[in-house]
N, C-alpha and C positions, 0 to 999 in steps of 0.2 A: 769064691765067686758065686756059687749056687746059693749059699746062705744069704748073701747080699741081695740077690735077685728076689728071693722070697720076702725079704724085709720090705722091699719097695712095692711088692705086688698089690697090697691093699690100696695104696695111693693111686697106682696105675688103674686099678679097676674102678675106683671111685671117680677118677677123672674121665675114664671111658664112658661111664654111666651118666656123665654130665651133672652130677650132684654138686651143689654149692650152697652156701649159706645165704639167707635173705639179708637185707639191710638191717642194721640195728635201729632201735626206736629213735626217732629224731628228738632233738632238744625241744623244750617248750618254746613256741614262737616268741620272739623278742620284739617288742614294739609298744606303742602307747596303750595303756590300760583305760584311758579316758579320751574320748574324741567327740567330734561334732558331726552330725549327719550331713551328708552332701559333700564332704571333704575327703580327698584321697590321703590315706596314711600308709606308711611303709612298715612291713613286718619282716623280720629275718628268721630263716629256718636253716637247719643244718643236720646232717646225719652222716654216719660212718658205715662203709661197707667192709665186711671182714676181709674181702679179697681186693679192696681198693678200686672197685668198679665205680663208674660215674652213676649218678642218681638223678631222677626227676621227682618232683613233689606235687602233691595234691593237698589242698587246704580245705578244712571244714570251718566256715566262718560263722558257725552257730546256727546251722540249718541250711545254709547255702554252700554247696560243695563245688569247688572249682574244677576245671579241667586239669588234666595232667600237663606238666610242662616245667619250665625253669630248671633245666639241667645244670648240674654242678658236679665237680669232682668230689670224691669221698672226703669228708671232713671240711668241705668248703661251704662258706655261708652264702646263701642266696637271698636277695631282697624281693619281696612280693608286695604289690600295691593293692589296696582295697578301699572301697567306699561303702560305709554303712548308710543305707538309705532311710532307715527307720530307727527311731530312738528305742533303746532297750539294752539289755545285758546279754552278751554273747560269749559262749565257750569256744574259743578258737584253737584248733589243733591241726597238726600236719602229719602226713605219712609219706614214706619214700618208696620208690620202685626202681629196680635195676633193669638193665637191658633184656634180661631173661624173663622179666615180668614178675619176679619175686617181690612180695610186699613186706614192708615193715609193719610193726604195730603202730597204732595212732600215738602221737606224743601226748604227754600230759597237757591239759588245756591251759590257755591264758584267758582269764576272764576280762572282757572288754565291755565297758559301758559307753554307749553312744547317746548323746543328748542333743536335742534340738535347741536352737537359739532363736530368740525373737527376731522378726524381720518386718520391714515396712518400707514404704517409698520415701524418697527425699521430699522436702517441703520448701515452699517459698522460692521457687526457681526464678532467677532474674538473669537478664542479658542486657549488656550495654556495649558500646564501642570502646575497645581499649585503645586502638588507633583508628585511622579512617579505613583500614582494611582488615583488622582483627577484632575479635570479640572477647569479652570477659564474661564468664558465666559464674554465678554464685547460687548457693542453696543452703538450706538448713538441714541438719541431720534428721533422720527419721525419729519420730517420738519413741519408737520401739528400742532404740539403742544406736550405738556407733558401729557402722559396717566395717568390714575388713578393708574395703576400698570402694571408690566410685568409678563407674565406667561412663564416659561421655560418648554418646552416639550422635553422629551427624549424618543426615540424609540430604545430600545435595539435590537441587531441583532436578527431577526426572531420573534420579538414580536411587539405588538401594542404600539403606543405612550402613555405615562403616564405623568402626571404633576410632574415634578421634584421638582419645587418650584415656589413661587410667591414672587416678591420683588418690591419695589419702586425705587431701585437703578438701575444703568446702568452697573452693574457688579455683578457677583456672583460666588461662588465656588460650584461645584457639585461632590458628591461622587457616582459614578455609581456602586459601589459594585462589581467591577471586570468585569463589562460588557462594551462592546463597542457599538456604535450605532450613531444615527443621532440626532442633536439638532436643535430646532427651538425656537425662542423667539417671543411670541405674545404680542402685545400692547393692553391693555384694555382701551377703551374710553366708560365710562358709562357701559352699559351692552353688549357692542360689543367687541369681540376679533378680532383684525386685523391680518390676516396671514402675515408672513414675506415674503419678496422677495428672501431671501437667507437662506440656511441651511448650517450647518457644521457637519462634521462627524469624529468620532474616529474609524470607522470601518477599519480594516487593508486592505491594497491593496493586492489583491491576484495575484500571478504569477502562470501561468500554468506550465506544465511539462517542466523542463529545464535540459538539459544534460550538465554536467561539466566534463572536462577531468582531469586526474591525471597529476601532474606536469611534469613527465617524458614522458608522452604520446603525441600523435600528436594533440589532441584537446585542446581548450583553458581551462586553469586550474583556472583562476580567475573568480569570480562572484561578482556582486554588484547590487545596485538598484538606478540608476541615477535619478535625478530630471528632469522634474517635475512629470513624471508618476509613478515612483517608481516601475517599473516592472523589474524583474530580467533580467540581461544581462551577457554574458560571455566575457572574455577579455584575450588577450595574456599578458604574464608577462616576455617576453624575452627582453623588454626594458621598460623604465619608462613613455612611452606615456600614459599608462592607470593607472598611479599610484594613481590618485584621484578617480578612479571608482571602484577599486577592494576592496571588504570588507572581503573576505575570499578566500582561495584557497584549492584545494584538493591535498593531498599528502600521500605517505606511508613512508616519511622521509628516503628513501633509493634510491640508484641508481636503475634505472629501475622502473617498475610499477607493480610488481608481488605481492605486499602486503605482507602477506595475509590480513593486516589491513590497511584501509584507514582512513584519518582524515580530518576534516574541521580545517583549521589552520589560525591564524592571519597573514595577509600579511606581517607584519614586520619581521616574521620569515623566509620568503622565501629566502632572499639573502644568508643565512647561511645553507639552506636546501641542503643536498648532492644529493637530487633527481633531481635537476635542475640547470639551470644557470640563476638566476634572478639577475640583476644588483642592486647595492646599490641605494637607493633612499628614498624618504619620503613616504614609504608605510604605509598604515593605520594600526592602532592597533584595533583589534576586540577581544571581549571576548565571550565565549560560556558557556551556562548552559544546560546540558542535562535534558530533561523533560520526565515525565512518559507518557504523551499523548499530542496531539496537542491543547487541550482546557485547559490544566493544567495551574496553576498559574506560572508566571515568577518571580524568586527570585529578590529581590532588589539588586542594584549595591552594591558591597562590601561584599555580601554573599560569603561564601567559595565555593559555587557551580560554580562560574564563573572561567573559565580556558582559557588559550590561545589556546587550541585545544579541539576538541570534537571527540571522537572515533566513527568510522562508521563501526560496525561489519556487518551491513546489514541495514534493515529498522530501522529508528530511528528518533527522534524529538529533536531539540535543539533550544534554544533561542540564538540570537546574539545581542550583544550590540556594535554598531559600533562607530567609533571615533567621529562622529558628534552628538552623544547622542541619536540616534534613536534606537528602538528595532525592531527586526525582528524574526519571527519564521520560521525555516527551517525544512522541513519534507523530509527525504530521503526515497524514495519509492522503489528504485532498485539499487543494487551495482553490477557492471559487471567488474570484475578484468581482464578478458581476453580481453574485449574491452577497458580497461583502462579508465573507466568513471563511473559516477553514475548519477541517475536521481532524481530530487528533485522538490518540490513545496515550495513556500515561501509566507509569509504574512507580509507585511511591515506596521508598525504603523506610520501613517502620522504626528502625533503630537509628536514633539521632546520632549524627556524626559519621555514620558508616556509608561509604560511597560505593558499596557493592550493589549492582543492579541486574545481575544475571537472573533470568526468568524463564 
């Protein structure tokens, strides 16, 4: 018994003194030897502790040394993510530490080469109505190359931009859920999103206060939104010189201008209107849908709400669908029968066929 006790005494004394072995040198990090700047890549490391203790790791990314962390069991592989921000060649190595603070040697290095790729903005951005409430966007790839993907940003009127969708194609359809706003398409190269040089908008073009006369009165009774600005203008209807610009006119459908009710009317009705002397011509056809408020939804074409006239008892709001396929919102703010006119504001949707008029 005494001889056995003496034989274990060195081990007991070593344990009592707290002596233990440090972790063994980790393996060379395993991961991509070639990568792109700005993109996160995963590298795996592993080390063994002679006494089976858990280990944490620190990595030298070729000049940038990480904090300690990524605990793992002895002999267990752990994955670590890293982004190389600058192009170059880097010697990547790892070392391990146990709970007692004992360190391993640095591993043999893995040589990693990071390269930058060309990047640039999309070109030739286009926007059109896919349906009367959705939009289709298209664009050309950057001249610098084909990105990893494209990110479509949408900023609804009065709100911050949000990611509408991401795609690898150069066209997409977006449903803005009744909202209007501004679109941008960002090209992603690696981890970099390149801002576009151009943006497109579905936000309606607003016209300020516009006075429009009644057909029998002295002021111009025709109103329209000429290209390219799409700001409301008023026009004479006593000859056909303005036939392509008039989208509606104001009338009481009687001789004189005493009302008591005024209407917004489709120009093609004017030659037969007893309230004026409008010559025959290729006057435009416009439909009207009265709305509960200026932010309300506009009914689709074909709905029974659309009429060739809209009654103006006073302040009111109506949507107009003009012959070229554009939608406009008209808000009458004041009716003055004695002065034979009315005052209105308008919002013109610049995307043909899109009936979204939130503003």
